[in-house]
GULO-496403 format. One record per atom (N, C-alpha, C): x, y, z. Coordinates in steps of 0.02 Angstrom, whole numbers, padded with zeros to 5 digits, always signed. Each point is the difference from the previous one (the first is absolute). Layout:
% residues N
XYZ;...
***
This chain:
% residues 61
-00118+00112-00609;+00067+00022+00038;+00008+00078-00081;-00018-00002-00039;+00011+00066-00012;+00006+00072+00021;-00091-00009+00032;+00015+00064+00052;+00067+00027+00038;+00033-00080+00038;+00042+00022+00051;+00032+00065+00002;+00049+00004-00055;+00026+00049-00008;-00009+00064+00035;-00090+00012-00050;-00034+00058+00031;-00009+00000+00088;-00021-00064+00002;-00025+00028+00086;+00050+00001+00028;+00067-00028-00006;+00077+00006+00047;+00002+00082+00002;+00002+00056-00060;+00006+00056-00009;-00047+00039+00046;-00083-00026-00012;-00033+00054+00032;+00002-00029+00077;+00000-00062+00024;+00024-00006+00079;+00049+00047+00022;+00069+00008-00053;+00053+00019+00024;-00027+00066+00019;-00032+00044-00044;-00050+00051-00032;-00029+00017+00060;-00033-00027+00043;-00017-00004+00069;+00037-00003+00058;+00050-00030-00020;+00045+00008+00074;-00036-00072+00058;-00003-00057-00049;-00055-00045+00018;+00080-00063+00019;+00011-00032+00042;+00030-00058+00015;-00007-00057-00055;+00015+00004-00049;-00013-00069-00046;+00047-00054-00034;-00029-00064-00009;+00047-00026-00021;-00049-00062-00020;+00025+00005-00082;-00032-00045-00013;+00059-00088-00046;-00043-00050+00015;+00020-00048-00004;-00023-00062-00064;+00040+00008-00040;-00042-00056-00053;+00040-00056-00001;-00045-00058+00010;+00028-00070+00001;+00019-00008-00077;+00046-00019-00037;-00029-00046-00066;-00016-00050-00029;-00055-00007-00037;-00040-00065-00016;-00060-00012+00041;-00010+00056+00040;-00053-00015+00056;-00061+00048-00042;-00051-00022+00028;-00036+00034-00018;-00059+00016+00067;-00054+00030-00022;-00064+00020+00041;-00023-00064+00044;-00009+00009+00063;+00003-00054+00066;+00049-00042+00006;+00078+00020-00007;+00018-00058-00010;-00001+00010+00105;-00003+00011+00026;+00003-00014+00085;-00080-00051+00026;-00044-00029-00066;-00045-00022+00006;+00020-00109+00005;+00014-00020+00065;+00003-00053-00013;-00025-00037-00008;-00062-00003-00009;-00066-00045-00028;+00005-00006-00068;+00038+00036-00037;-00005+00000-00088;+00067-00033-00016;-00007-00038-00023;+00076-00027-00003;+00023+00026-00080;-00038+00033-00041;+00025+00031-00045;+00032+00090-00015;-00024+00033+00075;+00032+00041-00001;+00042+00007+00070;-00013-00041+00033;+00043+00011+00080;+00094-00041-00024;+00019+00053+00023;+00067+00036-00017;+00039-00018+00101;+00015-00071+00007;+00047+00015+00076;+00035+00054+00024;+00068-00002-00036;+00040+00029-00003;-00024+00102+00015;-00056+00009-00037;-00011+00084-00026;-00054+00004+00079;-00032-00069-00014;-00034+00014+00070;+00009+00027+00052;+00074-00062+00027;+00024-00006+00047;+00038+00083+00020;+00043+00013-00054;+00024+00063+00007;-00015+00084+00019;-00077-00004-00050;-00036+00023+00000;-00049+00018+00071;-00003-00058+00040;-00009+00005+00075;+00040+00018+00028;+00058-00014-00001;+00053+00028+00047;+00010+00069-00013;+00005+00031-00052;+00007+00089-00022;-00089+00016+00036;-00042-00015+00011;-00038+00011+00019;-00005-00014+00084;+00025-00026+00018;-00002+00012+00089;+00060+00049-00028;+00045-00026-00008;+00050+00069+00015;-00033+00076-00032;-00028-00005-00025;-00061+00077-00004;-00020+00020+00066;-00054-00039+00015;-00026+00009+00040;+00034+00019+00077;+00038-00056+00009;+00052+00012+00048;+00040+00066+00003;+00023+00039-00049;+00055+00075-00010;-00077+00038+00025;-00043-00006-00040;-00082+00043+00000;-00025+00024+00042;-00014-00063+00061;-00029+00013+00056;+00053+00021+00056;+00074-00027+00005;+00020+00052+00026;+00020+00065-00012;-00030+00023-00042;+00040+00070-00011;-00093+00035+00039;
***
């Protein structure tokens, strides 16, 4: 997460429409529902909703 400010800056400089979402207390593989130690159902549901919205918008353009 330390690199996130720099990444945001570089994406902005490149003119890329970019949104970063960081889910608190959630680590790598939070979407993996087969791993009870990493799975975060709230973050997984929100990220899936955001992914579908992004694809819908991007594929329309």
